[in-house]
Structure formats: C-alpha cells, structure tokens
C-alpha positions as CSV (number, residue, x, y, z in Angstrom):
1,M,101.9,117.5,105.6
2,L,102.1,119.6,109.3
3,L,100.0,122.6,109.2
4,I,102.1,125.5,108.6
5,Q,99.9,127.7,111.2
6,N,101.2,125.1,113.8
7,L,104.7,125.7,112.7
8,H,104.2,129.4,113.5
9,T,102.4,128.8,116.7
10,D,104.1,125.2,118.3
11,K,107.8,125.8,116.5
12,E,109.7,125.0,119.4
13,A,107.8,122.1,120.5
14,I,107.3,120.6,117.2
15,K,111.5,121.1,116.6
16,L,111.6,118.8,120.3
17,R,109.3,116.4,119.0
18,L,110.8,115.9,116.0
19,A,114.0,115.7,117.5
20,K,113.0,112.3,118.9
21,R,113.8,110.4,115.1
22,G,117.4,111.3,115.7
23,T,117.6,114.1,113.2
24,D,117.3,117.9,113.3
25,F,114.6,119.2,111.2
26,S,115.2,123.1,112.8
27,A,116.5,124.4,109.3
28,L,113.8,123.2,107.2
29,I,110.9,124.5,109.8
30,D,112.7,127.7,110.1
31,H,112.7,128.1,106.2
32,A,109.5,126.9,105.9
33,I,108.4,129.7,108.3
34,A,110.4,132.4,106.5
35,L,108.8,131.3,103.2
36,D,105.3,131.5,104.5
37,N,106.1,135.0,105.6
38,Q,107.0,136.2,102.3
39,R,104.2,134.2,100.9
40,K,102.1,136.4,103.4
41,E,103.8,139.8,102.3
42,I,103.1,138.8,98.5
43,Q,99.6,137.9,99.3
44,T,99.0,141.4,101.5
45,Q,100.8,143.3,98.1
46,L,98.3,141.9,96.1
47,D,95.3,142.2,98.2
48,D,96.1,146.0,98.2
49,I,96.4,145.8,94.2
50,L,93.1,144.1,94.1
51,A,91.5,146.6,96.6
52,Q,92.7,149.6,94.5
53,S,91.4,148.0,91.4
54,N,88.2,147.5,93.2
55,Q,88.0,151.2,94.2
56,L,88.7,152.3,90.7
57,A,86.1,150.2,88.9
58,K,83.4,151.8,91.2
59,S,85.2,155.0,90.6
60,I,84.9,154.8,87.1
61,G,81.5,153.3,87.0
62,Q,80.3,156.3,88.8
63,L,81.8,158.6,86.6
64,F,80.5,157.2,83.4
65,A,77.1,157.2,85.3
66,Q,77.4,161.0,85.8
67,K,78.3,161.5,82.0
68,K,81.9,162.4,83.0
69,I,83.6,160.5,80.5
70,E,87.1,162.1,80.1
71,E,87.6,161.6,84.0
72,A,86.2,158.2,83.6
73,T,88.6,157.5,80.6
74,L,91.6,159.1,82.4
75,L,91.3,156.8,85.5
76,K,90.4,153.4,83.2
77,S,93.8,153.9,81.9
78,E,95.5,153.2,85.3
79,T,93.3,150.0,85.7
80,G,96.1,148.7,82.8
81,N,99.3,149.4,85.6
82,L,97.2,147.5,88.3
83,K,96.4,144.8,86.2
84,E,99.9,144.0,85.0
85,Q,101.3,144.7,88.9
86,S,98.4,141.9,90.1
87,S,99.3,139.6,87.3
88,A,102.9,139.8,88.4
89,L,102.3,139.3,92.0
90,N,99.9,136.3,91.4
91,E,103.0,134.5,89.7
92,A,105.3,135.6,92.5
93,L,102.6,134.0,94.9
94,K,102.5,131.2,92.7
95,S,106.1,130.5,92.8
96,K,106.3,131.0,96.6
97,E,103.6,128.6,97.4
98,K,104.9,125.8,95.5
99,E,108.7,126.5,97.0
100,L,106.9,126.5,100.7
101,L,105.0,123.0,99.9
102,E,108.1,121.6,98.7
103,V,110.0,122.4,101.7
104,L,106.9,121.3,104.1
105,Y,107.0,117.9,102.2
106,Q,110.3,117.3,103.6
107,I,109.4,117.8,107.1
108,P,108.1,114.5,108.3
109,N,105.1,114.1,110.9
110,S,105.7,115.2,114.6
111,P,105.9,112.0,116.8
112,N,103.5,111.7,119.6
113,S,104.5,112.5,123.0
114,R,104.3,108.5,123.6
115,V,106.8,108.2,121.1
116,P,110.5,106.8,122.4
117,E,113.7,109.0,121.2
118,G,115.9,106.5,119.1
119,K,117.8,106.3,115.6
120,S,116.8,102.9,114.7
121,E,115.0,99.5,115.5
122,A,117.4,99.0,118.0
123,D,115.7,101.9,119.9
124,N,112.4,100.6,120.1
125,T,110.6,99.6,122.8
126,T,108.8,96.0,123.8
127,V,105.4,96.5,124.9
128,S,104.5,93.0,125.3
129,N,105.3,89.6,124.7
130,H,102.8,86.7,123.9
131,G,102.7,82.8,123.2
132,E,105.5,80.4,124.0
133,K,108.3,79.8,121.4
134,P,107.7,76.6,119.7
135,I,110.3,73.7,120.4
136,L,110.7,71.8,117.3
137,S,112.4,68.2,116.3
138,Q,113.4,69.6,113.0
139,K,114.3,73.4,112.2
140,L,113.9,73.6,108.4
141,P,113.2,77.4,107.0
142,H,110.5,78.2,105.3
143,W,112.0,78.0,101.8
144,E,113.3,74.5,102.3
145,L,110.1,73.5,103.5
146,C,108.2,75.2,100.1
147,E,110.6,73.0,98.3
148,K,110.1,69.9,100.1
149,Y,106.3,70.3,99.6
150,N,106.0,71.9,96.4
151,L,104.4,74.9,97.8
152,I,106.0,78.3,96.7
153,D,108.6,78.1,93.5
154,F,111.1,81.2,93.8
155,E,113.3,79.8,90.9
156,L,110.2,79.9,88.8
157,G,109.3,83.3,89.7
158,V,112.9,84.5,89.1
159,K,112.2,83.1,85.6
160,I,109.0,84.7,84.7
161,T,109.9,87.9,86.5
162,G,112.8,88.2,88.5
163,A,113.6,87.7,92.1
164,G,111.2,88.8,94.9
165,F,108.3,87.3,92.7
166,P,107.7,84.0,93.9
167,V,105.0,81.2,92.4
168,Y,102.7,79.9,94.7
169,R,101.4,76.3,93.6
170,G,99.2,73.4,95.2
171,K,98.6,73.9,98.9
172,G,100.8,76.7,99.0
173,A,98.5,78.4,97.0
174,R,95.2,77.1,98.8
175,L,96.8,78.3,102.1
176,Q,97.7,81.7,100.8
177,R,94.1,82.0,99.8
178,A,92.6,81.0,102.8
179,L,94.7,83.4,104.7
180,I,93.3,86.4,102.6
181,N,89.6,85.0,102.9
182,W,90.1,84.8,106.9
183,F,91.3,88.1,107.4
184,L,88.5,89.5,105.1
185,D,86.0,88.0,107.0
186,K,87.4,88.6,110.6
187,A,87.7,92.3,109.5
188,R,83.9,92.3,108.1
189,D,83.0,90.7,111.8
190,A,84.6,93.8,113.1
191,G,82.9,96.4,111.4
192,Y,85.0,97.2,108.5
193,E,83.6,97.7,105.1
194,E,85.4,95.5,102.5
195,I,86.9,97.5,99.5
196,Q,88.5,96.5,96.2
197,P,90.6,99.4,95.1
198,P,92.5,99.8,91.8
199,I,96.3,98.6,92.4
200,L,97.4,101.7,90.4
201,V,97.3,105.3,91.7
202,N,98.0,108.4,90.4
203,E,100.5,111.1,91.5
204,A,97.6,113.1,93.5
205,S,97.1,109.8,95.4
206,G,100.4,109.0,96.2
207,H,101.2,112.5,97.5
208,G,98.1,112.4,99.4
209,T,98.9,109.5,101.6
210,G,102.9,110.6,101.9
211,Q,104.5,108.2,99.2
212,L,105.2,111.3,97.2
213,P,107.8,112.5,97.2
214,D,109.2,110.5,100.0
215,K,109.1,107.2,98.6
216,E,109.3,107.6,94.9
217,G,112.4,105.6,94.7
218,Q,110.4,102.4,96.2
219,M,107.6,102.5,94.1
220,Y,107.1,101.0,90.7
221,H,106.4,103.7,88.3
222,M,104.5,103.6,84.9
223,P,105.7,106.7,83.2
224,I,103.8,106.6,80.3
225,D,100.6,106.8,82.1
226,N,102.4,108.3,85.0
227,L,100.8,105.9,87.4
228,Y,102.4,103.9,90.2
229,A,101.6,100.2,91.4
230,I,100.5,100.6,95.0
231,P,103.0,99.4,97.8
232,T,99.9,98.7,100.3
233,A,95.8,99.5,99.8
234,E,96.2,102.3,102.5
235,V,96.8,104.4,99.7
236,P,93.9,103.9,97.1
237,I,91.6,103.4,100.3
238,T,92.6,106.5,102.2
239,N,92.5,108.4,98.9
240,M,88.5,107.4,98.5
241,Y,88.5,110.4,101.3
242,R,90.5,112.9,99.4
243,D,89.0,116.4,99.1
244,V,85.7,115.3,101.2
245,I,84.1,117.0,103.9
246,L,82.8,114.5,106.2
247,K,79.9,114.9,109.2
248,E,80.8,114.0,112.7
249,E,78.1,111.1,112.8
250,D,80.1,109.9,110.0
251,F,83.0,108.7,112.3
252,P,84.5,106.1,112.3
253,I,84.6,105.2,109.0
254,K,86.2,101.7,108.9
255,N,87.4,99.9,105.7
256,C,89.8,97.0,104.7
257,G,90.7,96.0,101.4
258,Y,92.9,92.7,100.0
259,T,95.3,94.1,97.4
260,P,98.7,92.8,96.1
261,C,101.3,95.1,96.9
262,F,104.5,96.1,94.8
263,R,107.6,97.5,96.7
264,R,111.2,97.9,94.8
265,E,112.9,97.3,97.8
266,A,116.0,98.9,96.5
267,G,119.2,98.2,98.5
268,S,117.4,95.0,100.0
269,Y,120.0,92.0,100.1
270,G,121.5,89.1,102.3
271,K,120.2,86.4,104.0
272,D,117.5,88.4,106.0
273,V,115.5,88.7,102.7
274,R,115.9,85.1,101.4
275,G,112.3,83.1,100.7
276,L,109.2,85.1,101.6
277,N,111.4,87.4,104.3
278,R,111.2,90.3,101.6
279,L,109.4,90.6,98.5
280,H,108.5,92.9,95.6
281,Q,104.8,91.5,95.2
282,F,103.2,90.1,98.2
283,D,99.2,89.9,99.3
284,K,98.2,92.2,102.1
285,V,94.7,92.8,103.4
286,E,95.2,96.3,105.0
287,I,92.5,97.9,107.8
288,V,92.2,101.7,107.3
289,Q,90.2,103.9,109.8
290,I,88.9,107.9,109.4
291,Q,88.8,109.2,112.8
292,H,87.4,111.8,115.0
293,P,90.7,113.5,116.2
294,E,89.7,113.1,119.8
295,K,89.1,109.4,119.1
296,S,92.1,108.5,117.1
297,Y,94.4,107.0,119.8
298,E,91.6,105.0,121.3
299,A,91.2,103.8,117.8
300,L,95.0,103.0,117.3
301,E,94.6,100.9,120.5
302,E,91.6,98.9,119.4
303,M,93.5,98.4,116.0
304,S,96.6,97.1,117.6
305,T,94.0,94.7,119.9
306,Y,92.6,93.7,116.6
307,V,95.5,92.5,114.9
308,Q,96.9,90.7,117.8
309,G,93.8,89.0,118.1
310,L,94.3,87.3,114.9
311,L,97.6,86.3,115.7
312,Q,96.5,84.7,119.1
313,E,93.8,82.8,116.8
314,L,97.0,81.5,114.5
315,G,98.8,80.4,117.7
316,L,101.7,82.5,116.5
317,P,104.1,83.7,119.4
318,Y,104.6,87.5,118.8
319,R,105.8,90.7,120.7
320,V,104.4,94.4,120.4
321,L,106.6,96.9,119.7
322,L,106.6,100.8,120.3
323,L,108.8,102.1,117.5
324,C,111.0,104.9,118.5
325,G,111.2,108.3,116.4
326,G,114.0,107.5,114.1
327,D,112.4,104.2,113.0
328,T,108.6,105.4,112.8
329,G,107.2,106.3,109.6
330,F,107.8,109.7,107.8
331,A,104.0,110.1,108.0
332,S,103.3,108.4,111.3
333,A,102.9,110.1,114.8
334,M,103.1,106.6,116.3
335,T,103.3,102.9,115.3
336,Y,103.1,99.7,116.8
337,D,104.7,96.9,115.2
338,M,103.6,93.4,115.8
339,E,106.5,90.7,115.2
340,V,106.3,86.9,115.0
341,W,108.8,84.6,116.0
342,S,110.1,82.7,113.4
343,A,111.5,79.1,114.9
344,A,113.5,78.0,112.1
345,Q,115.2,81.1,111.4
346,E,115.2,81.8,115.1
347,R,114.2,85.6,114.7
348,W,111.3,88.2,114.6
349,L,109.6,88.8,111.6
350,E,107.6,92.2,111.2
351,V,104.0,91.2,110.1
352,S,102.3,94.4,110.8
353,S,102.5,98.0,111.3
354,V,99.6,99.8,112.9
355,S,99.7,103.5,112.9
356,N,98.0,107.4,113.9
357,F,99.1,110.0,111.1
358,E,96.9,112.5,113.1
359,T,96.1,115.2,110.5
360,F,99.4,114.7,108.4
361,Q,97.7,112.9,105.7
362,A,94.3,114.4,106.0
363,N,96.3,117.9,105.4
364,R,97.4,116.7,102.1
365,L,94.2,115.2,101.4
366,K,91.8,117.9,102.4
367,L,89.9,115.4,104.2
368,R,88.0,117.4,107.0
369,Y,84.8,117.1,108.7
370,K,82.4,120.0,109.8
371,S,82.6,119.9,113.6
372,S,79.4,121.0,116.0
373,S,80.5,124.5,116.1
374,G,80.2,124.7,112.2
375,K,84.0,124.9,111.3
376,N,85.8,122.8,109.1
377,Q,88.4,120.6,110.8
378,L,90.8,117.9,109.9
379,A,90.2,114.1,110.5
380,H,92.6,111.9,111.9
381,T,93.7,108.8,109.3
382,L,95.1,105.5,110.7
383,N,95.6,102.1,109.1
384,G,97.3,98.7,109.7
385,S,98.4,95.5,108.2
386,A,96.0,92.8,109.1
387,L,98.2,91.2,108.0
388,A,100.6,91.0,105.7
389,L,101.0,87.3,104.2
390,P,104.5,86.5,103.5
391,R,106.0,86.6,106.9
392,I,102.6,84.9,108.2
393,V,103.1,82.0,105.9
394,A,106.6,81.5,106.6
395,S,106.1,81.5,110.3
396,I,103.2,79.2,110.2
397,L,105.3,76.8,107.9
398,E,108.0,77.1,109.8
399,N,106.6,76.7,113.7
400,N,104.0,74.1,112.6
401,Q,106.7,71.8,110.9
402,T,106.6,68.1,112.6
403,A,107.7,64.4,111.6
404,E,104.4,64.1,109.4
405,G,104.1,67.3,108.0
406,I,103.0,71.1,108.5
407,I,100.0,71.2,110.9
408,I,97.4,74.0,109.6
409,P,96.4,76.1,112.4
410,Q,92.5,75.3,113.4
411,V,91.0,78.4,112.3
412,L,92.2,78.2,108.9
413,R,91.3,74.6,108.2
414,P,87.8,75.1,106.7
415,Y,89.2,77.7,104.5
416,C,92.0,75.5,103.3
417,G,90.2,72.0,103.1
418,F,92.8,70.3,104.5
419,D,94.6,70.0,108.1
420,I,98.3,69.1,107.3
421,I,100.6,69.7,104.4
422,N,103.1,66.3,103.7
C-alpha cells in the first residue's frame, strides 16, 4: 500500500509512474488525498475537544481542591456534552479512516523508474537470452510423455478432485521430489534459512502481502474458518514479520520455503493451460528477502542471478524479461520474469518471477526497522520463485527426450536415483 504522506508530497510524480501501468489512477489518488484531508480535519476537531476536556478536568480538580463545590459541579455538567462530541468525532474518524483505507487498497504499487511503459506482456523488455534451443528428433509434448512413461496422471486427478490437480506417480513423483530437495539445498547454500510455514492463512496475512482485497477471486477460501489456501509461500513467510520492528544489523533476512500452492486461475482455458502449463495445485520453492531500502535493488539483481544459476545448472535454455508497467503485479515495483524454452510446444514458459515490492507490503504489514537516527522506517520486501515446479518438469521432459528415453539433468541424478526415464 502506498504511503498517504507520499501521495501528498509526490502526487504528480506518483501519477506519472503509475501511468506506466497503462491505467489512469489520478482520480483514485485525488480521492485518497481528499479523504485524508477530511480525516485530518476530523482529527483536529477531536484533538481540540480532548484538549478542552483535559483543561476542564484540570479546572474541576482545582475547584474541588479549593472547596468551590458549586462551581466545580457546574463545570462538571459541561463534560457530558464534550464526551458526546468526542464520541461522535471518534466514530466519524474511524469511518473516514476505513473509507481512506479502502481507496488506498485500490491503488497499485508505483513502478520503479527502470520499468518500461506498457499494457500487456507484449510490451515486456527482453533483458537477455541464455542457452541453445535443443533440436529434437521427436517432439512429444510433456502430457504425451507423461502418459507414455506413466509419470503424471491428469485424468486420475480429474477423477479425485478436478482439472488442474494432477497425480504424480513413479519416476514422475521422484523427479518432483528431487527438484524440491535440490532447490532447497541450493537455497540453503546461498544463505537462505528454510521455513516450513502453514499453507492456510488468515485474512490479515492476505491483506499484509497484497493478495487481499485485490486477488480474493483467485484464492481458495474456507468461509467457515475464514482461512485462505496460500497461492505462494511468499504469503506466510513474509507475514512472519508483520508488526515487527527490526534492527539495522538484522538485514538481510533471507528465508526460503517449499509449499504446495493453490490458485483458482479463474478464466484460464485453451491449449496454453494443457498439462502442467497451468494448474490449480502445484509445488514451488520460494525465496524471500527482507532488506534495507538502500540495498533492495542490489538484492533484486542478486536474486535474479541466483534463479538464473538454477536454470543454467539444469541445462534449460531461458530468457530474462523486465516486465512493463501493465504486466507488473499489483504489489510489485519491479519484476523480472524467467522463462524457459519448451521444445515440444515451441514456446516460452514462465517459471519464475523475482520482484521488489519496496515499502508497499511493509506498509501493510507494519514491518519496520529502527534506523541509525533512532526513527522507525519501513523495510523493503522481495520474493521470487526458485523455482515453480510444473513448467520446470514440463521443460525437462520435453527438452531432454530422446529415442532411448528422457535424460535426467546431471545435478538431479543423485536426488532422483536414476539417470534416465524409459
């Protein structure tokens, strides 16, 4: 959530940066500022009433001390009127604060100056390309390979739950587990503390990282307990630091976690969602950093390099995109996407997003640190997929298929316990 004081002081600059998203948020920003001015006016009135009440209480005390009972009693009768005014102003203040918060929730993060303008993925910038696209003697898509080698049963998942909930079996399940363990080991070696968080979160956690109220339609909700199934480990891990005041020497905080992830993906259909391309339940290893504001963009580049290192070790051709304003997530100030080449489908598949949220999440979370000056300042939060498994598995299967079988990447063989799927 953007800081209301920044909207007051940097209104025009923020409007210009938000225009990179391809949508005009000027009316919402002006409305938020107007509501905040109204809030301040109510607060001023309330402060005046409280000051009068305090002065009146002091005068009454002095009169009673001087045995001037009648005068004290007369003044005391005035306190009832002040209390009524104070109560009404308190209610008006709460109402105005709620109204302001609802408007602020509708304004996305302000993109970083490096983020290009644009409305959709067509306007994203390719930062770099890595690796050679494989030339295959056969080009079976991963869903056919899964059926051929009995790795993942999509129809059985439909029977048990529904579309988008596949069943991994045999070497398919072992490959999935090998990737999870390897990703976690690599993250640990890179200095990330492993976390095993809950996969259900409360409403406050959803608001803290920006999934609510923006993405409630994409989250699985359990209304009886008012809990949400997590769309990513980012949500519970980042919320570990909600309402926390850190010390400068605590930075950087680096956490990673493996969780299943749940997304309704409402409106998704067609050939681009076939097989593992888009699921309702999938596994992912997430990396999260809590950073000092002066170091957060250095950390973003470090996280991007780290994710690319995983793809290089897996031998997967990939490209790095800098997302344009219109394709950047609601809470993000700047995002890199890593996409791997799917040789059989002959298209790029997104496997990781690495984002810097600056103070947007921290403001919602009230995640602060005590600066050297002694003041409490908002920290910066970052996260990234390292990695999301479905499309990684799809690319490994498709890119490494041969007439003899599917060759397992060298780094995964000790984790899999086999070198080839045949």
